[in-house]
N, C-alpha and C positions, 0 to 999 in steps of 0.2 A: 733485344737487338738494337734498340735505339741508343742504349749506353755503348754498345760495341761501335756503332757508326760514329758517335761522338768521339770515341777514343781513336778513330782512324781506320778501323776495319773497313774494307771495301769489297770483300767477296766472302760469300757464305755458301757452303755445300752441305746439303741435307740429305740424309740417308732415308729417302722415300721408300726404297726397296720395291714396292708395288702400290698402285692405286687400289687394287681389289681389296674390299673390306674383309672377305673371309681369308684370303691370303695373308693380309696384314695382321689379322687377329692370331693366326697360327704362328707368325713371327713376332708375337708379343708387341705389336705396334697398335696404339689405342685409338688413334683418330681414324674415322671411317673415310671413305672416297671423298664424299661431299666436303667434309670439314678440311681435308687436305688440299683439295683444289681451291677452296675458299682462301685458305691461308697463303698459298702460293700466289694467288692472284693479288692479294693485298700486299705482299712482299715485293712483287714486281711492278706494281701500278705506277710508282713514281720514279723508278729506275735510280734509287738512291745508292744502290750497291748491285754487284753482279750476283745472281742467284742461280745455283747449280743443283741439280737433282741427281742422285745416285739411284739407278734402278738395277735390280738383281734378277737374273733369269735362272730357272731352276729351283725355285722356291717350292715347298710342298703346296700342292693344290693349284699351282700355276701351269695351266696347259697352254697350248699355242694361242688359243682364242683370248685368254686372259692376257697373255703377253702382248698380243696385237693391240688390245685395248689400253694396256699400260703405255705403249709407245704413242698411241693416239692422244692419250691424256696428257702425257708430258709435253708433246708438241703443242697442245692447246693451252697449256697451263701459264704460259708466259715467261717460263725460266729462260735463262740466257745460254744455259749449257746443260749437257746431260752425260753421265757416265753409264755405260752398260758393263756390268760386272757378272761373271759367273759365280754361283753359290759355292762357297768353300766351306767345308765342315771344320768348325772350331770347337774344341773341348770347352765346356763350362758356359756355352751360350744356351739361351732358352730353346733353340731348335735342337741342339745336341741332347739336352735333357729330355725333350719330348720324344726324340728318337729313341733314347734308351728305354723310355717307358712304352714304346710302341704306339704312340698316340698321333703320329704324323700321317698325314695322307700321302696319295700318289705324288711322285716327283719325277720331272723329266730326266731320262738317262742322257749319256753323253752325246749320242747322235741327235736326239731331239733338242738338246741344248745348242748344238751347232746350227741347227735350223732356226732356232729362236734368235741366236746371235745374227745370222745372216739376214733374217727378215727385219730385225730391228735396225741393222746398218743400212740396208737398202731403203727402207721407208723413210728414215731420217734424211738420206742423201737425196732421195727423190723429192723430198719436201723442202730441199734448199739448205739443209743444215750441213755445215762443213766438218768433215772428219779432221780432227787435230792429232789423233793417235789411234791406237788400236781399240781403245775403249772409250774415247771421249769425242763428242761433237758439240758444235756451237751453233746457235741460231743467229746470233749477231757477233761482231767483232769486238763488242765490249768484253766478252769472255776471251781471255788470253791463255788460261790454263797454264800459268807460269809455274805455279807450285808443282803441279804434276809433272812437267817437263823437267824443271830443275832437279827435282828429287831424283829422277831416274838418271840424270847426268851427273850425279854425285855432288850437287851444291851443298854448302853447309846449311843446316837447318837446326834451329833451337826447338826442342820439344817443350810442349807447355801443356800439362794436364795428365791425368791418369791415362795410360795406354798410349801416350804419344812417343813417337820415335824420332831421332834426328841424327845428325852427323856433324862432328866439329873436329877439325884438324885430322880428318881420316878415321877418327874413333866413332864407331856406331854407338848410339844412345837409345835406351828404351826404358821408359817408366813402367812400372807394374800396372796391369789392367784393373786389379781388385781396387774398388773405390774405398772399401773400409780402411786398409792400411794407409791410403793416401790421405783421407780426411783425418785419421789419427795423427800422422805426421804433421799435417798442417796445424792441428789444434796444439800440438806440443812444440811447434816451432822448430822441428827437426827436419833433416833431409828426407824426401820421400824414397821409398825403395825402388831400386832400378838396377840397370846393368849396363856396363861399358864393354864394347867389343874391340879387340886389338885391331889396329890399322891394317888394311889390306895393302900389300905392297904393289898391287896392280890396280889400285883404285881407279886410276885415270882410264886405263884400258876397259875395266869393267863398265865404267860410265859411258865410254863410246859405244860398247856393244849393247848394253841394256837400253841406253837412251835411244840409239838408232833403231833397235828392234821394236821398242815401245811406240815410236812413231810409225812403224811400218816399213822402214827402209834403212839400209846401211849404206853410207857414203864411203865406198871402198878406199878412196884416195886419203881419207882421214885415218885409216888404220895403219899401224906400224908396218914398216917394210917387211915383207916376207909373210905376213899374217894371212893375207888373203889366199895365197897359194897353199899355205898350211892348212886353212879351213876348207879348202875347195872339195875335199871328199865329202865333208859334212853338207856344204852347200848343194853338191850334186845330188845327195840323197833327198834334200828338200825339193829340189826341182823335180825329181823323178816322181815324187808323191804329190805334185801339184801345190806345194805350200809356198813357193817362191818363184820369181823370175830373175834372171841375171842378165845384166848388161856390162859394158866396160866401166861404167861409172858407179853403178849401184846394184845392190840386192834388194829387191822389192817383194815384200810378202804379199801373197794373193789374199783374198777374203778367208779362205780356209786357213792359211798361215796366220792371219791376224787373230783368228779364233784360238789358234793353238800357240799364241805368241809366248805365253808364260812357260809352256812346256818346251818350246824351241830354245828359249833362253837357258833353262835348266839343262837341256841336252848340249847346248854349245859349251857351257862351262864345264860340264862333265866331260866332254871331248877334250877340252883343254887341260883338265887335270889328268886324264889319262895319256893325252899326247902333248905335253908342254912344248911351247915354242922355245927353241934353242935360244939360251941367253936371257930368259925372262921367266920369272915365277908367276905363271899365268893362273895358278890355282887361287881361288878366292879364299878370303879368310875363313877358317873353319868356325861355324857357330859354337862348336863344342869348346872353343877357346875363349868364350865370353867370360868376362870377369864380372861377378855379381857383387855389387855393393851400393852404398847410398850415393846418389849423384849429387854433384855440386850444383 
């Protein structure tokens, strides 16, 4: 880390996932709770860089009591910011392999995860942590969460390393996640395997919608003319289900809406694909159109 600091890096985000030793072991995390807290304390002691911890709710063995302790631990750890993410199953991960073998323990269902998210959000905010987005909070203003915000708004990002994704001139970029081909390409001095996705003709609109919903509210005046009325049937459905509140200036997600934020985004773009706004190709770029080749 000292080498990175010397090179100009000033923010580090660590995938803590959970502080509970048993939960961490099931997720193939080797450090126990005490070691993890000690390392975070050392990293934050001198404020040389902004330190952020990612916590995941819905992990196997992580009940509500464990989650409450995770929140208490991160608040006491000295980190400048925290992300609260719901567990998403991904093929090829240690958890996925354990699930296939039937060795995973109990895991929270969707309703229980919603309660965990709400408890985490309320506890952080009651403790003086400021919410920056649906999933990110900060203890001090040293944490700006610029990357998280800019990525959602469609800023250009250079991917670096296996599994990294980015965006250049409207083209989505993604390096392969498998480390073996990555190291092989590096050893041979050739381009690492990856893929490039065709530009999305409505990238600016997508950025406005994704970025706004990620922060928890949409500034209606920033949307193209006619889009608000076009989306009103969808917004009214959100209002009926307690997911949002609507005023003349903004659509604000409720706590429940912020939990379902990713699903709301997916539903919004599906709505636009089914009911395109006149004069605009509002359908997002089809991932199936991705072109796989070696990235420059």
